[in-house]
VMD Tcl script that builds the backbone (N, CA, C; Angstrom):
set m [mol new atoms 303]
animate dup $m
set s [atomselect $m all]
$s set {name element resname resid chain x y z} {
  {N N MET 1 A 18.193 9.598 62.357}
  {CA C MET 1 A 19.048 10.770 62.550}
  {C C MET 1 A 18.197 12.044 62.644}
  {N N LYS 2 A 17.138 12.084 61.823}
  {CA C LYS 2 A 16.266 13.254 61.828}
  {C C LYS 2 A 15.563 13.372 63.190}
  {N N ASN 3 A 15.125 12.241 63.738}
  {CA C ASN 3 A 14.455 12.239 65.040}
  {C C ASN 3 A 15.397 12.726 66.138}
  {N N LEU 4 A 16.667 12.359 66.042}
  {CA C LEU 4 A 17.649 12.794 67.013}
  {C C LEU 4 A 17.838 14.325 66.935}
  {N N SER 5 A 17.883 14.860 65.738}
  {CA C SER 5 A 18.018 16.322 65.562}
  {C C SER 5 A 16.818 17.059 66.140}
  {N N VAL 6 A 15.630 16.546 65.903}
  {CA C VAL 6 A 14.406 17.166 66.443}
  {C C VAL 6 A 14.444 17.087 67.976}
  {N N PHE 7 A 14.855 15.959 68.517}
  {CA C PHE 7 A 14.939 15.786 69.958}
  {C C PHE 7 A 15.918 16.793 70.572}
  {N N ILE 8 A 17.106 16.886 69.987}
  {CA C ILE 8 A 18.117 17.818 70.502}
  {C C ILE 8 A 17.632 19.245 70.402}
  {N N PHE 9 A 17.007 19.621 69.294}
  {CA C PHE 9 A 16.450 20.968 69.130}
  {C C PHE 9 A 15.395 21.238 70.190}
  {N N GLY 10 A 14.534 20.255 70.470}
  {CA C GLY 10 A 13.504 20.405 71.488}
  {C C GLY 10 A 14.088 20.599 72.861}
  {N N MET 11 A 15.134 19.844 73.178}
  {CA C MET 11 A 15.785 19.973 74.485}
  {C C MET 11 A 16.461 21.342 74.631}
  {N N LEU 12 A 17.098 21.785 73.580}
  {CA C LEU 12 A 17.733 23.117 73.619}
  {C C LEU 12 A 16.684 24.217 73.793}
  {N N LEU 13 A 15.571 24.070 73.113}
  {CA C LEU 13 A 14.480 25.045 73.241}
  {C C LEU 13 A 13.944 25.077 74.662}
  {N N ILE 14 A 13.759 23.930 75.271}
  {CA C ILE 14 A 13.272 23.859 76.667}
  {C C ILE 14 A 14.279 24.519 77.603}
  {N N LEU 15 A 15.554 24.222 77.411}
  {CA C LEU 15 A 16.593 24.850 78.264}
  {C C LEU 15 A 16.630 26.349 78.103}
  {N N PHE 16 A 16.496 26.821 76.882}
  {CA C PHE 16 A 16.486 28.274 76.611}
  {C C PHE 16 A 15.291 28.932 77.256}
  {N N MET 17 A 14.112 28.318 77.121}
  {CA C MET 17 A 12.906 28.921 77.710}
  {C C MET 17 A 12.968 28.942 79.240}
  {N N SER 18 A 13.497 27.895 79.831}
  {CA C SER 18 A 13.589 27.878 81.306}
  {C C SER 18 A 14.617 28.904 81.772}
  {N N GLY 19 A 15.676 29.108 81.002}
  {CA C GLY 19 A 16.664 30.134 81.327}
  {C C GLY 19 A 16.067 31.521 81.286}
  {N N CYS 20 A 15.213 31.771 80.294}
  {CA C CYS 20 A 14.551 33.075 80.195}
  {C C CYS 20 A 13.651 33.321 81.389}
  {N N GLN 21 A 12.960 32.280 81.837}
  {CA C GLN 21 A 12.057 32.412 82.982}
  {C C GLN 21 A 12.866 32.733 84.229}
  {N N THR 22 A 14.029 32.082 84.379}
  {CA C THR 22 A 14.880 32.337 85.534}
  {C C THR 22 A 15.352 33.799 85.537}
  {N N ILE 23 A 15.757 34.299 84.362}
  {CA C ILE 23 A 16.201 35.687 84.251}
  {C C ILE 23 A 15.066 36.639 84.615}
  {N N LYS 24 A 13.856 36.340 84.123}
  {CA C LYS 24 A 12.678 37.184 84.421}
  {C C LYS 24 A 12.415 37.198 85.904}
  {N N GLU 25 A 12.496 36.061 86.555}
  {CA C GLU 25 A 12.246 35.991 88.019}
  {C C GLU 25 A 13.292 36.784 88.766}
  {N N LYS 26 A 14.547 36.690 88.374}
  {CA C LYS 26 A 15.610 37.439 89.059}
  {C C LYS 26 A 15.448 38.925 88.838}
  {N N THR 27 A 15.072 39.317 87.623}
  {CA C THR 27 A 14.832 40.728 87.332}
  {C C THR 27 A 13.697 41.282 88.159}
  {N N ASP 28 A 12.606 40.522 88.240}
  {CA C ASP 28 A 11.459 40.932 89.056}
  {C C ASP 28 A 11.838 41.118 90.520}
  {N N GLU 29 A 12.670 40.193 91.029}
  {CA C GLU 29 A 13.089 40.260 92.429}
  {C C GLU 29 A 13.950 41.505 92.663}
  {N N ILE 30 A 14.856 41.792 91.727}
  {CA C ILE 30 A 15.708 42.976 91.843}
  {C C ILE 30 A 14.876 44.239 91.803}
  {N N GLU 31 A 13.871 44.282 90.899}
  {CA C GLU 31 A 13.003 45.457 90.813}
  {C C GLU 31 A 12.223 45.664 92.118}
  {N N LYS 32 A 11.781 44.564 92.734}
  {CA C LYS 32 A 11.055 44.668 94.008}
  {C C LYS 32 A 11.952 45.274 95.086}
  {N N LYS 33 A 13.192 44.791 95.165}
  {CA C LYS 33 A 14.143 45.309 96.154}
  {C C LYS 33 A 14.433 46.790 95.934}
  {N N GLU 34 A 14.586 47.157 94.657}
  {CA C GLU 34 A 14.864 48.551 94.293}
  {C C GLU 34 A 13.660 49.422 94.710}
  {N N SER 35 A 12.459 48.949 94.402}
  {CA C SER 35 A 11.272 49.734 94.749}
  {C C SER 35 A 11.129 49.880 96.268}
  {N N LYS 36 A 11.400 48.809 96.984}
  {CA C LYS 36 A 11.305 48.847 98.455}
  {C C LYS 36 A 12.336 49.831 99.017}
  {N N LYS 37 A 13.548 49.815 98.470}
  {CA C LYS 37 A 14.616 50.706 98.914}
  {C C LYS 37 A 14.264 52.163 98.667}
  {N N LEU 38 A 13.730 52.464 97.489}
  {CA C LEU 38 A 13.422 53.839 97.139}
  {C C LEU 38 A 12.166 54.361 97.787}
  {N N SER 39 A 11.231 53.471 98.085}
  {CA C SER 39 A 9.956 53.907 98.679}
  {C C SER 39 A 10.161 54.428 100.122}
  {N N GLN 40 A 11.315 54.103 100.709}
  {CA C GLN 40 A 11.584 54.632 102.061}
  {C C GLN 40 A 11.713 56.143 102.062}
  {N N PHE 41 A 11.946 56.740 100.894}
  {CA C PHE 41 A 12.098 58.188 100.812}
  {C C PHE 41 A 10.766 58.923 100.672}
  {N N ILE 42 A 9.702 58.201 100.334}
  {CA C ILE 42 A 8.386 58.850 100.187}
  {C C ILE 42 A 7.976 59.465 101.528}
  {N N GLY 43 A 7.611 60.745 101.478}
  {CA C GLY 43 A 7.212 61.444 102.679}
  {C C GLY 43 A 8.362 62.036 103.477}
  {N N GLN 44 A 9.590 61.804 103.011}
  {CA C GLN 44 A 10.775 62.309 103.699}
  {C C GLN 44 A 11.190 63.657 103.080}
  {N N PRO 45 A 11.882 64.488 103.847}
  {CA C PRO 45 A 12.381 65.750 103.253}
  {C C PRO 45 A 13.493 65.454 102.248}
  {N N VAL 46 A 13.606 66.357 101.284}
  {CA C VAL 46 A 14.633 66.207 100.247}
  {C C VAL 46 A 16.030 66.156 100.841}
  {N N SER 47 A 16.243 66.796 101.989}
  {CA C SER 47 A 17.545 66.761 102.627}
  {C C SER 47 A 17.944 65.338 103.018}
  {N N GLU 48 A 16.973 64.533 103.436}
  {CA C GLU 48 A 17.242 63.127 103.786}
  {C C GLU 48 A 17.627 62.346 102.537}
  {N N LEU 49 A 16.942 62.604 101.437}
  {CA C LEU 49 A 17.288 61.942 100.163}
  {C C LEU 49 A 18.701 62.255 99.774}
  {N N LYS 50 A 19.091 63.528 99.894}
  {CA C LYS 50 A 20.447 63.937 99.513}
  {C C LYS 50 A 21.514 63.372 100.425}
  {N N ILE 51 A 21.193 63.166 101.693}
  {CA C ILE 51 A 22.152 62.552 102.612}
  {C C ILE 51 A 22.481 61.148 102.160}
  {N N VAL 52 A 21.461 60.409 101.773}
  {CA C VAL 52 A 21.658 59.006 101.397}
  {C C VAL 52 A 22.160 58.873 99.954}
  {N N MET 53 A 21.528 59.603 99.018}
  {CA C MET 53 A 21.814 59.443 97.595}
  {C C MET 53 A 22.923 60.396 97.093}
  {N N GLY 54 A 23.214 61.412 97.851}
  {CA C GLY 54 A 24.230 62.365 97.417}
  {C C GLY 54 A 23.604 63.459 96.535}
  {N N LYS 55 A 24.503 64.189 95.903}
  {CA C LYS 55 A 24.080 65.292 95.047}
  {C C LYS 55 A 23.482 64.721 93.753}
  {N N PRO 56 A 22.322 65.217 93.315}
  {CA C PRO 56 A 21.706 64.694 92.112}
  {C C PRO 56 A 22.545 65.055 90.871}
  {N N THR 57 A 22.485 64.221 89.856}
  {CA C THR 57 A 23.194 64.498 88.618}
  {C C THR 57 A 22.436 65.486 87.740}
  {N N GLY 58 A 21.163 65.689 88.051}
  {CA C GLY 58 A 20.364 66.641 87.304}
  {C C GLY 58 A 19.109 67.026 88.030}
  {N N ILE 59 A 18.532 68.147 87.646}
  {CA C ILE 59 A 17.265 68.614 88.219}
  {C C ILE 59 A 16.398 69.066 87.052}
  {N N SER 60 A 15.150 68.622 87.059}
  {CA C SER 60 A 14.213 69.030 86.007}
  {C C SER 60 A 12.869 69.354 86.609}
  {N N GLN 61 A 11.901 69.568 85.766}
  {CA C GLN 61 A 10.554 69.888 86.236}
  {C C GLN 61 A 9.583 68.873 85.633}
  {N N SER 62 A 8.654 68.406 86.432}
  {CA C SER 62 A 7.671 67.426 85.954}
  {C C SER 62 A 6.592 68.151 85.121}
  {N N ASP 63 A 5.734 67.343 84.541}
  {CA C ASP 63 A 4.611 67.895 83.748}
  {C C ASP 63 A 3.674 68.745 84.633}
  {N N THR 64 A 3.640 68.447 85.901}
  {CA C THR 64 A 2.765 69.180 86.832}
  {C C THR 64 A 3.473 70.396 87.436}
  {N N GLY 65 A 4.725 70.630 87.037}
  {CA C GLY 65 A 5.442 71.795 87.518}
  {C C GLY 65 A 6.252 71.572 88.781}
  {N N LEU 66 A 6.332 70.335 89.252}
  {CA C LEU 66 A 7.094 70.028 90.464}
  {C C LEU 66 A 8.549 69.723 90.120}
  {N N LYS 67 A 9.422 69.899 91.098}
  {CA C LYS 67 A 10.843 69.639 90.912}
  {C C LYS 67 A 11.102 68.140 90.886}
  {N N VAL 68 A 12.009 67.714 89.992}
  {CA C VAL 68 A 12.412 66.313 89.885}
  {C C VAL 68 A 13.946 66.240 90.015}
  {N N LEU 69 A 14.399 65.475 90.999}
  {CA C LEU 69 A 15.832 65.245 91.174}
  {C C LEU 69 A 16.187 63.946 90.456}
  {N N ILE 70 A 17.247 64.011 89.637}
  {CA C ILE 70 A 17.636 62.876 88.812}
  {C C ILE 70 A 19.015 62.364 89.261}
  {N N TYR 71 A 19.089 61.075 89.471}
  {CA C TYR 71 A 20.332 60.409 89.841}
  {C C TYR 71 A 20.651 59.371 88.761}
  {N N LYS 72 A 21.790 59.536 88.078}
  {CA C LYS 72 A 22.211 58.582 87.051}
  {C C LYS 72 A 23.524 57.947 87.457}
  {N N THR 73 A 23.581 56.632 87.309}
  {CA C THR 73 A 24.814 55.886 87.518}
  {C C THR 73 A 24.932 54.902 86.348}
  {N N LYS 74 A 26.104 54.294 86.228}
  {CA C LYS 74 A 26.318 53.327 85.173}
  {C C LYS 74 A 26.946 52.076 85.785}
  {N N LYS 75 A 26.394 50.909 85.429}
  {CA C LYS 75 A 26.923 49.634 85.914}
  {C C LYS 75 A 26.941 48.673 84.741}
  {N N TYR 76 A 28.076 48.073 84.466}
  {CA C TYR 76 A 28.239 47.156 83.352}
  {C C TYR 76 A 27.800 47.785 82.017}
  {N N GLY 77 A 28.021 49.082 81.877}
  {CA C GLY 77 A 27.670 49.768 80.655}
  {C C GLY 77 A 26.186 50.113 80.513}
  {N N ILE 78 A 25.395 49.816 81.531}
  {CA C ILE 78 A 23.954 50.092 81.498}
  {C C ILE 78 A 23.667 51.276 82.421}
  {N N THR 79 A 22.978 52.271 81.889}
  {CA C THR 79 A 22.646 53.467 82.682}
  {C C THR 79 A 21.471 53.206 83.588}
  {N N CYS 80 A 21.666 53.507 84.854}
  {CA C CYS 80 A 20.594 53.416 85.846}
  {C C CYS 80 A 20.142 54.868 86.109}
  {N N GLU 81 A 18.830 55.081 86.021}
  {CA C GLU 81 A 18.288 56.411 86.241}
  {C C GLU 81 A 17.183 56.348 87.287}
  {N N ARG 82 A 17.346 57.142 88.324}
  {CA C ARG 82 A 16.327 57.242 89.381}
  {C C ARG 82 A 15.863 58.683 89.431}
  {N N LYS 83 A 14.552 58.880 89.404}
  {CA C LYS 83 A 13.987 60.211 89.453}
  {C C LYS 83 A 13.083 60.317 90.660}
  {N N PHE 84 A 13.227 61.396 91.424}
  {CA C PHE 84 A 12.422 61.624 92.615}
  {C C PHE 84 A 11.656 62.931 92.415}
  {N N GLU 85 A 10.343 62.850 92.571}
  {CA C GLU 85 A 9.484 64.040 92.448}
  {C C GLU 85 A 9.383 64.694 93.830}
  {N N ILE 86 A 9.568 66.009 93.849}
  {CA C ILE 86 A 9.611 66.788 95.101}
  {C C ILE 86 A 8.465 67.796 95.066}
  {N N ASN 87 A 7.680 67.854 96.147}
  {CA C ASN 87 A 6.594 68.827 96.180}
  {C C ASN 87 A 7.075 70.202 96.593}
  {N N ASN 88 A 6.164 71.144 96.716}
  {CA C ASN 88 A 6.536 72.538 97.044}
  {C C ASN 88 A 7.066 72.679 98.482}
  {N N ASN 89 A 6.812 71.704 99.337}
  {CA C ASN 89 A 7.322 71.725 100.723}
  {C C ASN 89 A 8.650 70.991 100.865}
  {N N ASP 90 A 9.306 70.716 99.742}
  {CA C ASP 90 A 10.583 69.977 99.701}
  {C C ASP 90 A 10.466 68.581 100.322}
  {N N MET 91 A 9.366 67.891 100.032}
  {CA C MET 91 A 9.167 66.522 100.492}
  {C C MET 91 A 9.119 65.608 99.256}
  {N N VAL 92 A 9.683 64.422 99.356}
  {CA C VAL 92 A 9.668 63.449 98.282}
  {C C VAL 92 A 8.236 62.854 98.218}
  {N N ILE 93 A 7.652 62.916 97.029}
  {CA C ILE 93 A 6.284 62.382 96.894}
  {C C ILE 93 A 6.185 61.245 95.871}
  {N N GLY 94 A 7.258 60.955 95.156}
  {CA C GLY 94 A 7.211 59.871 94.189}
  {C C GLY 94 A 8.592 59.599 93.600}
  {N N PHE 95 A 8.709 58.466 92.937}
  {CA C PHE 95 A 9.965 58.121 92.280}
  {C C PHE 95 A 9.711 57.223 91.066}
  {N N GLN 96 A 10.666 57.223 90.178}
  {CA C GLN 96 A 10.694 56.340 89.021}
  {C C GLN 96 A 12.094 55.783 88.925}
  {N N THR 97 A 12.225 54.567 88.432}
  {CA C THR 97 A 13.523 53.984 88.256}
  {C C THR 97 A 13.569 53.238 86.912}
  {N N LYS 98 A 14.705 53.297 86.260}
  {CA C LYS 98 A 14.825 52.649 84.940}
  {C C LYS 98 A 16.255 52.146 84.795}
  {N N GLY 99 A 16.366 50.879 84.445}
  {CA C GLY 99 A 17.689 50.282 84.167}
  {C C GLY 99 A 18.540 49.988 85.370}
  {N N CYS 100 A 17.954 49.966 86.545}
  {CA C CYS 100 A 18.732 49.736 87.769}
  {C C CYS 100 A 18.629 48.278 88.213}
  {N N PHE 101 A 19.768 47.724 88.549}
  {CA C PHE 101 A 19.779 46.359 89.087}
  {C C PHE 101 A 20.909 46.164 90.051}
}
mol reanalyze $m
mol bondsrecalc $m
mol representation Tube
mol addrep $m
């Protein structure tokens, strides 16, 4: 009986670990798609960003003094935050994303 319990525990552990790997792979794939989608704005004028993304939910300043446009949305109770760094010529030069899927 003890051997059966150890066997069942081992099988459950293997299933759990493989499930975690699948989730990690799906998350990585989603992050890649998100990065590819947002990287299209690099080098584009801020007006193009606003046409596609709409009005930002916030505007702040980066550590280097550049403007940062912030877009926040919520999906399944999880906040998605996208930040776009804008240079002095109103061109998108970088982005960060957190919690988006």
